[in-house]
C-alpha positions in Angstrom: -15.5 -0.4 15.6 -19.0 -1.1 16.8 -20.9 -3.8 14.8 -24.6 -4.1 14.4 -25.8 -7.7 13.9 -29.0 -7.3 11.9 -29.7 -10.9 11.0 -28.9 -14.3 12.3 -30.7 -17.1 10.4 -30.6 -20.8 11.0 -30.6 -22.5 7.6 -31.6 -26.1 7.4 -31.5 -27.1 3.7 -30.1 -29.7 1.4 -27.0 -27.5 0.9 -25.9 -28.4 4.4 -25.4 -24.8 5.7 -25.5 -24.6 9.5 -25.9 -20.9 10.1 -25.2 -17.5 8.5 -24.6 -14.0 9.9 -24.8 -10.6 8.2 -23.0 -7.7 9.9 -23.2 -4.0 8.9 -20.6 -1.4 9.7 -20.3 2.2 8.5 -17.6 4.9 8.3 -17.4 8.5 7.3 -14.9 11.3 7.2 -14.7 15.0 6.5 -12.0 17.7 6.6 -9.8 20.1 4.7 -6.6 19.5 2.7 -4.0 21.4 0.8 -1.2 20.5 -1.7 -1.7 16.7 -1.5 0.0 14.4 -3.9 -2.3 13.5 -6.8 -2.6 9.7 -6.1 0.9 8.5 -7.0 3.0 11.6 -6.8 3.9 11.5 -10.5 0.6 12.5 -12.2 -1.4 10.4 -14.7 1.2 9.6 -17.4 -1.3 8.2 -19.9 -4.0 10.7 -19.4 -1.8 13.8 -19.0 1.5 13.4 -20.9 1.9 17.2 -21.1 1.8 17.6 -17.3 4.3 14.7 -16.9 6.6 16.2 -19.6 6.5 19.5 -17.8 7.8 17.8 -14.7 11.0 16.8 -16.4 14.0 19.0 -15.5 15.3 21.1 -18.3 18.8 21.4 -16.9 20.3 19.1 -19.5 23.8 20.1 -18.3 23.5 17.5 -15.6 23.3 14.7 -18.2 20.7 12.9 -16.1 17.9 15.2 -17.2 18.3 14.0 -20.8 18.1 10.4 -19.7 15.0 11.1 -17.7 13.4 12.9 -20.7 14.1 9.9 -22.9 12.7 7.5 -20.3 9.6 9.6 -20.0 9.1 9.6 -23.8 9.3 5.8 -23.8 6.9 5.6 -20.8 4.3 7.8 -22.6 4.6 5.7 -25.7 4.1 2.5 -23.7 1.2 4.0 -21.9 -0.4 5.1 -25.2 0.1 1.6 -26.7 -1.4 -0.1 -23.6 -4.4 2.3 -23.7 -5.0 1.4 -27.4 -4.4 -2.3 -27.0 -5.0 -3.8 -23.5 -2.8 -6.9 -24.0 -0.5 -8.8 -21.7 2.5 -7.9 -23.9 1.8 -4.2 -23.7 1.1 -4.4 -20.0 4.6 -5.9 -19.5 6.2 -3.2 -21.7 4.4 -0.5 -19.7 5.6 -1.9 -16.4 9.2 -2.1 -17.8 9.0 1.5 -19.1 7.6 2.7 -15.7 10.5 1.1 -13.8 13.0 2.6 -16.2 11.5 6.1 -15.8 11.4 5.8 -12.0 15.1 4.8 -12.0 16.0 7.7 -14.3 14.0 10.2 -12.3 15.7 9.0 -9.1 19.1 9.6 -10.7 18.1 13.1 -11.9 16.7 13.9 -8.5 20.0 12.9 -6.9 21.9 15.1 -9.4 19.6 18.0 -8.6 20.1 17.5 -4.9 23.9 17.6 -5.4 23.7 20.8 -7.5 20.9 22.7 -5.8 21.2 21.4 -2.3 17.6 20.2 -2.2 15.5 17.2 -3.4 13.7 17.6 -6.7 10.0 16.5 -7.0 8.2 15.2 -10.1 4.9 15.2 -8.3 1.7 16.9 -9.3 -0.2 18.3 -6.4 -3.8 19.3 -5.6 -5.1 22.8 -4.8 -6.8 23.6 -1.5 -10.1 21.7 -0.9 -12.6 20.0 1.3 -13.1 16.2 1.5 -16.1 14.3 2.8 -17.1 10.7 2.3 -19.2 7.9 3.8 -19.5 4.2 3.3 -21.3 1.1 4.4 -19.7 -2.4 4.6 -21.8 -5.6 4.6 -20.0 -8.7 5.9 -21.6 -12.1 5.5 -20.3 -15.2 7.3 -21.4 -18.7 7.8 -20.4 -22.3 8.1 -21.4 -25.7 6.6 -22.3 -28.8 8.5 -18.9 -30.3 7.6 -16.9 -27.5 9.2 -16.1 -25.2 6.2 -16.6 -21.5 7.1 -17.2 -19.0 4.4 -17.5 -15.2 4.1 -18.2 -12.5 1.6 -18.2 -8.7 1.7 -20.0 -5.9 -0.2 -19.2 -2.2 0.2 -20.8 1.1 -0.9 -18.6 4.2 -0.8 -19.3 7.7 -1.9 -17.6 11.1 -1.7 -14.0 12.4 -1.9 -11.3 10.5 -0.1 -7.7 11.4 1.0 -5.0 8.9 2.0 -3.7 10.4 5.2 -0.9 7.8 5.5 0.7 8.9 2.1 -0.6 12.5 1.9 -2.4 11.6 -1.3 -5.7 12.8 -2.8 -7.5 9.6 -3.8 -10.3 11.5 -5.5 -14.0 10.7 -5.8 -15.6 7.3 -5.2 -18.1 6.0 -7.7 -20.9 5.8 -5.2 -21.7 2.2 -6.4 -21.8 -1.1 -4.6 -18.7 -3.2 -5.0 -18.2 -6.9 -4.3 -15.2 -7.6 -2.0 -13.6 -10.9 -1.3 -15.2 -14.3 -1.1 -13.3 -16.8 1.0 -13.7 -20.4 2.3 -11.8 -21.8 5.2 -11.4 -25.4 6.4 -8.8 -27.9 7.4 -7.3 -27.5 3.9 -6.5 -23.8 4.6 -8.2 -20.7 3.2 -9.0 -19.9 -0.4 -9.9 -16.3 -1.2 -11.3 -14.9 -4.5 -11.3 -11.1 -5.1 -11.0 -10.0 -8.8 -8.0 -7.6 -8.8 -8.3 -7.0 -5.1 -5.6 -9.1 -3.5 -2.3 -7.2 -3.1 0.9 -8.7 -4.5 2.6 -10.5 -1.7 6.0 -9.0 -2.5 5.1 -5.4 -3.1 1.8 -3.5 -3.3 3.3 -1.6 -6.2 2.9 -4.6 -8.5 -0.2 -5.9 -10.1 -2.9 -7.2 -7.7 -3.9 -10.8 -7.7 -7.4 -12.4 -8.1 -7.1 -15.6 -6.0 -5.0 -16.7 -3.1 -4.4 -19.8 -1.0 -3.0 -19.7 2.5 -2.2 -22.6 4.9 0.1 -23.7 7.7 2.6 -26.4 7.3 4.0 -27.2 10.7 5.4 -24.0 12.1 5.5 -22.3 8.6 2.6 -20.1 7.4 2.4 -20.1 3.6 0.4 -17.9 1.1 0.3 -18.1 -2.7 -1.5 -15.5 -4.9 -2.2 -15.6 -8.6 -3.2 -12.9 -11.1 -5.2 -14.5 -13.9 -4.9 -11.4 -16.1 -1.1 -11.1 -15.9 1.4 -12.4 -18.4 3.0 -15.8 -17.4 6.1 -14.0 -16.2 4.3 -11.9 -13.6 1.3 -13.9 -12.5 2.4 -15.4 -9.2 3.6 -14.2 -5.8 4.3 -16.0 -2.6 5.1 -15.4 1.1 6.2 -17.6 3.9 6.6 -16.9 7.6 8.2 -18.7 10.6 8.5 -17.6 14.2 10.5 -19.3 17.0 12.2 -18.1 20.2 11.4 -14.4 19.7 12.6 -14.4 16.1 10.3 -14.0 13.1 11.4 -14.8 9.5 9.4 -13.6 6.4 10.2 -14.6 2.8 8.3 -13.0 -0.1 8.8 -13.3 -3.8 7.0 -12.3 -7.0 7.5 -13.0 -10.7 8.3 -9.9 -12.9 9.1 -9.2 -16.5 12.8 -8.8 -15.6 12.9 -12.0 -13.5 12.0 -12.8 -9.9 11.9 -10.3 -7.1 12.5 -11.6 -3.5 12.9 -10.3 0.0 14.0 -12.0 3.2 13.3 -10.2 6.5 14.0 -11.2 10.1 13.0 -9.5 13.4 14.1 -10.3 16.9 12.6 -9.0 20.1 15.4 -8.4 22.6 12.9 -7.7 25.3 9.4 -6.2 25.8 10.5 -2.8 24.6 13.4 -3.3 22.1 13.3 -5.0 18.7 15.9 -5.4 15.9 15.1 -5.9 12.2 17.1 -6.8 9.1 16.2 -7.7 5.6 17.7 -8.2 2.1 15.7 -7.2 -0.9 16.5 -8.2 -4.5 14.2 -6.5 -7.0 14.2 -8.1 -10.5 16.8 -6.4 -12.6 18.1 -4.3 -9.7 20.8 -4.3 -7.1 20.3 -6.1 -3.8 19.5 -3.8 -0.9 20.3 -4.7 2.7 18.6 -2.8 5.6 19.0 -3.0 9.3 16.8 -1.2 11.9 15.9 -1.0 15.6 12.9 0.2 17.5 12.0 0.8 21.2 8.9 1.9 23.1 9.0 3.1 26.7 6.4 5.1 28.7 4.5 6.1 25.6 7.6 7.2 23.7 8.7 5.3 20.6 11.9 5.5 18.5 12.5 3.7 15.3 15.7 3.9 13.1 16.5 2.2 9.8 19.4 2.4 7.4 20.3 0.6 4.1 23.4 0.1 2.1 22.0 2.3 -0.7 22.5 5.4 1.5 18.9 5.7 2.5 17.7 6.0 6.1 14.7 6.8 8.2 14.1 8.0 11.8 10.6 8.0 13.3 9.6 9.3 16.7 6.2 8.9 18.4 4.4 9.8 21.6 1.2 8.3 22.8 -0.8 9.3 25.9 -4.4 8.1 26.4 -6.2 8.6 23.1 -3.7 11.2 21.8 -0.7 10.4 19.6 2.0 12.4 17.9 4.4 11.1 15.2 7.4 12.7 13.4 9.6 11.1 10.7 12.5 12.2 8.6 14.7 10.6 5.9 17.9 11.0 4.1 16.4 13.6 1.7 15.4 15.8 4.7 11.8 15.0 3.8 9.7 14.9 7.0 6.2 14.3 8.1 4.4 15.2 11.3 0.9 13.9 12.4 -1.4 14.1 15.3 -4.4 12.0 16.2 -6.9 12.1 19.1 -9.7 9.8 20.0 -12.9 11.9 20.6 -15.0 9.0 21.8 -18.1 7.4 20.3 -16.1 6.1 17.3 -14.9 9.6 16.3 -11.2 10.4 15.7 -9.5 13.7 14.9 -6.4 13.6 12.7 -4.1 16.2 11.2 -0.8 16.1 9.3 1.8 18.2 7.5 5.0 17.4 5.6 8.0 18.9 4.0 6.2 19.2 0.6 3.8 21.8 2.2 1.0 19.2 2.1 -1.5 19.2 4.9 -4.8 17.7 6.0 -7.1 18.0 9.0 -10.4 16.3 9.7 -12.5 13.9 11.7 -13.4 10.3 10.9 -16.3 8.3 12.3 -16.9 4.6 12.8 -20.4 3.3 13.2 
């Protein structure tokens, strides 16, 4: 991405600031889409309970449909209570109800797959449409005389956005300026402030944090994040990493209403082309899941396979030549995705994708 430095100012003042830089970057995208998932694939439960209820299977003979319907009723009640009273207690109850519904839906989907020979979908999807968006990002950096560097970011985005990685229709941006993160870095480490903008270190599906601290202790990198608005049982998450002799270890954990969720992952590079991965993941209130995988890249062709003890697996294939790339992935549900990207030069990139849900997008993005 090309960057335009529009101001470099030497500041000599009692505050002790040595220098400050302001950098402006821009981005834009436009294209077409069809049948994309509406944000999260489940629809807006609180805003559209009718649509969510319609997604519940009516084949009560499976038994699992009745459980799913009951879970959805509880979820809608929790969502309504949270919308009425935005309290920490109702927030925890909503998260618990959402987890219970997701588990019930997964069980019903598995039953439908066994009965009908295909995977069920609770998603709500978009119609055909056109997307276009543009944005400007301002990044300000500087340093004090005593060696503390600092940075802040402001962004302005407008238009309709799609998430090409997840085949989701993100919808319209507000077209207003937003303050991003503010960070300070020194010998003590890095402190970052970003109200609701720091992803949970265990899972991006959990509540975002507001402040984080990262540092290095010997050969171990450590980051801690805190959500000031969360209940005491779900406010903190942590991650730690260690690399030695071609092996990388990563430990992440987060508080949750049902307890503590934790994951330990390890990767090992056998050589320049082959890597092996393994991890164990214990979500709060759930069963531990162990996963192993391997990946290789040779002459532009990449292959990645992964399998877990909960009967899930993924296979991903890729091919890259010059500025052109193709990818194809499939999992245990026979769900698949295929994408293609091509660098057009001058900061422009063409991208297109299609998946087994009949979702598709095609368009061009630009970096300024």
